[in-house]
C-alpha positions, 0 to 999 in steps of 0.5 A: 786564508781558511782557517784550515789553510791558517793551521796548515801552515804552522810548521808543527814539530819541523826544523824553520828551514829559515832559522840558524847558521846555513850550515848547522841547519843543512847538518840537522837536516843532512844527518837523518837523511844520510843515515837514512840512505847509508842504512838503504846501502847496507841493506844492499851490502847485507842481502849481498853479503848472505846471498853471497854464501849461496855461491857465484851464480847466487850472487850472480842472480841478485846482481843481474837483476840489480838494473830492475831496481834501477829501473823501477826506483828511477820513477821513484827518484823522478816524482821524488825529485820534484816533488821535493822540489816542489814543496820546498819551493813553495813552503820557502814562498809561505804556500803551505797549501800549494805545497800539499796539493802539489804532494797530493797529485804526486802520490795519485800519480804514483800509485797507478804508475807502480800498479802499471809497470809492475804488471807490464814487467812481470810478463816479460821477466824472462824474455828482459833477464835473458836480454840482461844476459842471465845465462841458463845457470843464472836464470832459475834464482834471476827469475825468483829474486825479480819476481818476488821484488817486483810484486812489492814496488808499488809500496817501494815507489810510494815510500820512496816518493813519501820520504821526499816529500816528509824531508822537503818540509824538514822533518829527516829525521822521521824519514831516517827512522823509517829507513832504520826500522826497514833495514833492521827489519831485513837483517833479521829477516834475511837469514831466517828467509834465506837459511832457516826457511831455506828459501834461497834468493827469493828469501832475500827478496821476501825479507825486502818487502817484508820491511818495505811493507812496515815501512808503509806503515810508518808513513801512513800513521804519519800522514793521517796523524798529521804530524807535518805540514803537509796534508793530504786531502782527496779535494787537493788532488785536480790534475792541474797543467801547471803543477804537473809541469813543475813536478815534471819539470824536475822530476823527469831529469831525475827520472832518465838518469835513473832510466839511464843509470839501469840502461848502463847496467844493462850494458855492464852486465851484458859486456861482463857475462861474455867473460863468465858467471864469475865476472857478472859477480865480481862486476855486482860487487863492485856495483854495489859498493859503488852504490852504498858509497853515492847513497851517503852522497846523495843522502846529504844532498837531499837533506840539504834540497830542503834549505837551498829550495826554500832559501831559492823561493824566499830569494836569499841569495847569500843564504843559497850560496853559503848552503851550496858552498858548504855542500860542495866542500862537505861532499867533496870531502866524503867521497875522496876518502870513500875512493881512497879507502875502497882502491887500498882495502879492495880485497879485504872489502870483496872478501866480505862479499864471496868466499870463491878466489877466482871471483875475488882476483876480478872482483879487486879489480874492478873495485878499484877501477870503478872507485878511481875517479869516485871523488869527483861525483860529490861535484856532479851530485851537489851541482845536480841538486842546486840545479833541480833547487833552483829548477833549471831542469834543461842545465840540471838534464845535462849534467845528470846524464853524463856519467851514465848516459851520454859518456858511459854509454859509447865507452861501454860498447866500444872499449870491451871490443878493443880490450876485452874486460880491461876496457869494460873497467875503463868505461867506468873510470872514463865516464866517472872522470869525464862527467866530474869534469863538466860538473865542476865546469857548471859549479863555477858558471852557477858560484859565478851567477848567484855572487852576479844576483847578489851584486846586483840587490 
């Protein structure tokens, strides 16, 4: 090894991924990630609360643009998941140089992708919003919000990839503080830009954009000052087919899952649009609450993935089993609790987002149905995280695509035709239930495989 390679292998001020009890290590890594992503969920909630004060059309406009946010985030999630798996497995195999090469390649790929997607969507934005079901009363505000947000998409994409790299090397605290800073600034900018400067929904998008600029600056400083294990060098950017395949193998299912999620939101809002703007607003409120609930689960699993990937790379299958068992019990307890709270307190929660009684009545039943089987979401995401950490892309895709893909799409296309708005609600609940049961079956198989590996060691 060269002198530079030896220095790179030093762990700096990070949590040792091979040290201590698995459950304790997971909590040290996951708590900052949970806080960070939960803050991101609260940021969406705060935006919705402020926008909701502008009336049902405003919240419907922001809601109708949500599939764009989900679609574009899918690219960041895919590149981030693939890179995080690559980095953590190589760090586990004591190869920090290869981890740095993979991370450098990921950022080199992410930038042109972000620019290309931004340009493409901006020029087709009106048609795309119309396809999503934006009515003439909603279209102007939807255009204001989506076009402004798209300008900063490349920064958002890079921040997602940067955050994945930082968490994969064990520094979840920095990622947490970056997200907290972005949330705080967004919450401060929202009322100023929306009401004081009278920018309306465009102000909400600008608040998000400004906060992302600050987050980008924080990540740039982190990597330039070399606070982490991973290093970025122009010389590391080689378009190796093997590295791209490894990143894409794990990242592609995550991206396709996000694309399916965007498509499912599109179908959901198109179905809701047939029942009027109030129904779109109600579905938007329920979808945002669902997002707020999913983000702590995702945050916990993202924080835990470094332990799983590192242990798998080190072939410490006993530690993998302990980590996965702890993840499953913890996440399921949270998702069941969140589901229970939303179902019981649906009305007071909905009233935070809307002053309209018509919207509230629809949103209450929507929230209850959307969260009825949310307790199973925890199983789904733990299984997906396990499979990604193990590099099992195909099985990961089967589980990932179920909830908002091959189970949800047929349901949302058929059920509303027979049962109206009730069919729309049932489609989400049914997809959640069946996808959760599928994840349970896969989880049992994975734990049996781990037991077999341990028996043959």
